[in-house]
C-alpha positions as CSV (number, residue, x, y, z in Angstrom):
1,M,21.1,13.1,21.3
2,T,23.0,15.3,19.1
3,A,21.9,17.8,16.9
4,R,22.5,15.9,13.5
5,G,20.5,12.5,14.9
6,H,17.9,15.1,15.5
7,D,18.1,16.1,12.1
8,R,17.6,12.9,11.0
9,I,14.2,11.7,12.8
10,A,13.0,15.4,11.5
11,V,14.0,14.2,8.1
12,R,12.2,10.8,8.1
13,Q,9.2,12.4,10.4
14,K,8.9,14.7,7.1
15,T,9.1,12.1,4.5
16,L,6.5,9.9,6.5
17,L,4.0,12.7,6.5
18,S,4.7,13.4,3.2
19,S,3.9,9.7,2.1
20,V,0.7,10.5,4.2
21,L,-0.3,13.9,2.6
22,L,0.6,12.6,-0.8
23,S,-1.6,9.4,-0.6
24,M,-4.8,11.3,0.7
25,W,-5.6,12.1,-3.0
26,G,-5.5,8.5,-4.0
27,P,-8.4,6.9,-2.5
28,A,-10.8,10.3,-3.4
29,A,-9.6,10.2,-6.9
30,T,-9.7,6.4,-7.6
31,G,-13.2,6.6,-5.9
32,L,-14.3,8.7,-8.5
33,A,-12.7,6.9,-11.4
34,V,-14.7,3.9,-9.7
35,A,-17.6,5.8,-10.2
36,R,-17.2,6.5,-13.8
37,S,-16.2,3.3,-15.0
38,Q,-17.3,-0.3,-15.0
39,S,-13.7,-1.9,-13.9
40,S,-13.0,-4.2,-11.2
41,T,-9.2,-3.4,-11.4
42,Q,-10.3,0.0,-10.1
43,V,-12.3,-1.2,-7.4
44,A,-9.6,-2.8,-6.3
45,D,-7.0,-0.2,-6.3
46,F,-9.5,2.0,-4.6
47,V,-9.9,-0.5,-1.8
48,R,-5.9,-1.2,-1.6
49,R,-5.2,2.8,-1.5
50,T,-7.4,3.4,1.0
51,V,-5.8,0.2,3.1
52,E,-2.0,1.9,2.4
53,L,-3.3,5.3,3.7
54,V,-4.4,3.9,6.9
55,A,-1.1,1.9,7.2
56,L,1.0,5.1,6.7
57,C,-1.1,7.0,8.9
58,L,0.0,4.5,11.8
59,S,3.4,3.8,10.6
60,W,3.7,8.0,10.8
61,L,1.8,8.1,14.2
62,V,4.1,5.3,15.8
63,F,7.4,7.0,14.7
64,R,6.5,10.4,15.7
65,H,5.4,9.0,19.4
66,L,8.5,6.7,19.7
67,H,10.3,9.9,19.1
68,R,8.9,12.0,20.8
69,H,8.7,10.3,24.3
70,E,11.0,8.1,26.7
71,I,9.3,4.8,26.6
72,S,10.9,1.3,27.6
73,E,11.7,-1.4,25.0
74,A,8.8,-3.3,26.1
75,Q,6.0,-0.4,25.4
76,R,7.9,0.0,21.7
77,C,7.6,-3.4,20.8
78,R,4.2,-3.6,21.9
79,L,3.1,-0.2,20.2
80,E,4.5,-1.5,17.0
81,R,2.8,-4.7,17.1
82,M,-0.9,-3.5,17.8
83,A,-0.4,-0.8,15.0
84,G,1.1,-3.7,12.7
85,W,-1.6,-6.0,13.8
86,G,-4.2,-3.8,12.9
87,V,-2.6,-3.2,9.4
88,T,-2.1,-7.0,9.0
89,V,-5.9,-7.4,9.5
90,A,-6.9,-5.0,7.0
91,L,-4.7,-5.9,4.3
92,G,-5.5,-9.5,4.8
93,C,-9.4,-9.1,4.6
94,S,-9.4,-7.0,1.9
95,G,-7.1,-9.1,0.2
96,L,-9.6,-11.5,0.5
97,V,-12.5,-9.8,-0.5
98,M,-10.8,-8.7,-3.9
99,L,-9.8,-12.4,-5.0
100,S,-13.5,-13.1,-4.3
101,I,-14.4,-10.4,-6.7
102,G,-12.0,-11.3,-9.3
103,V,-13.1,-14.9,-9.4
104,L,-16.5,-13.6,-9.5
105,R,-15.7,-11.3,-12.7
106,L,-14.1,-13.8,-14.7
107,R,-16.5,-16.5,-13.8
108,A,-19.7,-14.2,-15.0
109,P,-20.5,-12.5,-18.6
110,F,-18.6,-9.2,-17.8
111,D,-17.3,-6.7,-20.2
112,P,-15.4,-4.0,-18.6
113,G,-15.4,-0.3,-20.0
114,G,-16.6,2.8,-19.4
115,N,-14.2,6.0,-18.9
116,V,-10.7,4.4,-17.8
117,L,-8.4,7.3,-18.8
118,I,-8.8,9.0,-15.0
119,G,-7.8,5.7,-13.6
120,V,-4.7,5.4,-16.1
121,T,-3.8,8.8,-14.9
122,I,-3.7,8.3,-11.5
123,A,-2.2,5.0,-11.5
124,A,0.8,6.3,-14.0
125,L,1.4,8.8,-11.0
126,G,1.3,6.9,-8.6
127,A,3.7,4.5,-10.3
128,M,6.2,7.7,-10.4
129,T,5.6,9.2,-7.2
130,N,5.7,5.5,-5.2
131,G,8.8,4.5,-7.2
132,W,10.9,7.7,-6.1
133,F,9.6,7.2,-2.0
134,W,10.7,3.5,-2.8
135,R,14.4,5.0,-3.6
136,R,14.0,7.3,-0.9
137,Y,13.3,4.9,1.9
138,A,15.8,2.7,0.8
139,S,18.5,5.7,1.4
140,L,17.3,6.6,4.4
141,N,17.4,3.0,5.9
142,R,21.2,2.4,4.4
143,E,22.1,5.8,6.1
144,Q,20.6,4.5,9.3
145,P,18.6,0.9,9.6
146,D,15.2,1.4,10.9
147,A,12.4,-1.0,11.3
148,I,10.1,1.5,10.3
149,I,12.0,3.0,7.5
150,E,12.7,-0.6,6.5
151,A,8.7,-1.6,6.6
152,Q,7.8,1.6,3.8
153,R,10.6,1.1,1.9
154,R,9.2,-2.8,1.3
155,L,5.5,-1.1,1.0
156,Y,6.3,1.2,-1.3
157,R,8.2,-1.5,-3.7
158,G,5.0,-3.3,-3.7
159,K,2.8,-0.1,-4.3
160,T,5.1,0.7,-7.2
161,F,4.6,-3.1,-8.5
162,V,0.8,-2.8,-8.3
163,D,0.3,0.3,-9.5
164,V,2.5,-0.9,-12.8
165,C,0.1,-4.0,-12.8
166,V,-3.0,-1.4,-12.7
167,L,-1.6,0.5,-15.5
168,T,-1.5,-2.9,-17.6
169,A,-4.8,-3.5,-16.7
170,L,-6.6,-0.4,-17.7
171,G,-4.3,0.4,-20.5
172,S,-5.5,-2.8,-22.2
173,V,-9.4,-1.5,-21.4
174,A,-8.2,2.6,-22.6
175,L,-6.4,1.1,-26.0
176,F,-8.6,-2.1,-26.9
177,P,-12.1,-0.9,-25.8
178,G,-15.1,-4.0,-26.2
179,H,-12.1,-6.2,-26.6
180,P,-13.2,-9.7,-25.2
181,V,-9.7,-10.5,-23.8
182,N,-9.9,-7.3,-21.6
183,R,-12.7,-9.0,-19.0
184,Y,-9.6,-11.8,-18.4
185,V,-7.0,-8.7,-18.3
186,D,-9.6,-6.7,-15.7
187,G,-9.8,-9.8,-13.4
188,V,-6.3,-10.7,-13.3
189,G,-5.6,-7.2,-12.7
190,M,-7.7,-7.3,-9.9
191,M,-6.3,-10.7,-8.9
192,V,-2.7,-9.6,-8.6
193,V,-4.2,-6.4,-6.4
194,A,-5.8,-8.9,-4.1
195,A,-2.2,-11.5,-3.9
196,Y,-0.2,-8.2,-3.4
197,L,-2.9,-7.1,-0.1
198,I,-2.8,-11.4,1.0
199,W,1.1,-11.5,0.6
200,S,1.8,-8.1,2.5
201,S,-0.7,-9.4,4.9
202,F,1.8,-12.7,5.2
203,R,5.1,-10.6,5.3
204,S,3.7,-8.5,8.3
205,S,2.4,-11.4,10.2
206,Q,5.2,-12.9,10.3
207,T,7.3,-9.3,11.6
208,M,4.8,-9.1,14.4
209,K,5.1,-13.1,15.2
210,A,8.6,-12.3,15.5
211,L,8.1,-8.8,17.7
212,G,6.2,-10.9,19.9
213,T,9.0,-13.6,20.1
214,N,11.4,-11.1,20.8
215,M,9.5,-9.6,23.5
216,L,8.6,-13.2,25.5
217,R,12.5,-13.7,25.5
218,A,13.1,-10.1,27.0
């Protein structure tokens, strides 16, 4: 491999590691926000950020292993599928749990309130950070297509979208505390997060099935 190739891999590895390190604060900070607020959207956001952190760690570890060791194409596919199915199951389970809680929130007499300012701040910072990583991974993938980098591009596009949805729901609670509509905004916000998790799980399962088909043909 040329020096330019090594530099390209090093840049991508650093970007993946930066994604992991910057995502670590999310679950802890959102967990604090959940403890200080009754917002179901923040509960969903906490679960989402935790699941995404696991997915990012798996992607970084797989990418590092693939570029540090000489392995066959079959081994490469097997590692990618093992990590991918783990993320798929985690996303699907989290999505179903969030969907169930969101439906219950909408049906039960519940008035979201409490201090949501921490959650609003986290969602706003998350939207800006994730938007930057979305553009960064898109640029890296245009430079040289890579399955893991492309997956990160899609992940961060979704993360940015969900952060905007969470910001909208929590902003409504912060601007109009005690308003009856907040119950529905909060519940719908949770269901949007659930829909994102389920959609991501479905897309991931399709990718894993395609990898499995390619392995059998090989």
